[in-house]
Steps between C-alpha positions, in 0.01 A plus 500: 500500500298784355385436140603852396853435631513167315388664177759777544776249569413293194486808283841607630642154449351480155650841417853393596615387156385820329830553320502146366140538391589817310764302315263211432136607540278243666216360300443228754136439578424337831207283593343351808658172395844660510437627852362164614811326366731744681308463827512120470873495422595734785265358763618144429867585562604619846817665370305693235237597757775635724649692206159641408451619858844660499408685181187632673703625797755663273217654298361666811848626592550627146169685508597664831843594364348669195238675717788641706672597174789263570547406136834327556353258756188453289710410198711257704187328628361495147811320378467243780137445406589448133759238593256318726225511238721310260526214751122466502504403135410628158126466563517739796714751310263487200199550726659802670596645161146451372350662807671827408231562242209423734348727763365265770272773630332553162541168322303192602778263389755699700280482808457124458875449461571714805250291694681182396834648600340587833502126573880513483505805724305305760774234495746773599300575814545150642 
């Protein structure tokens, strides 16, 4: 999968709870350790790995829907993604929330975290 597409998908996924964030602004700081923990948790559990992969597929579909200006479908997919993210655990949700404030193309930490999450993406290709 193209790194630019992955970055776009994660940014879209991270942007999903914008309304909730406006109600309760995120001050969550993420670290490499947080990302390592999430990768370990998800990769060690086949059900969570499957859910993570489903989120990636839905993220791609959501991106395409928004590109085609199909906001209704994009929003429906966004809601599905949010529900699935909750099943991956609080650590995953916190990491995604924290990534909202990081530009992986400009921030070294963001690039490192994206690289770690790339290991999960490779599990989806199996």
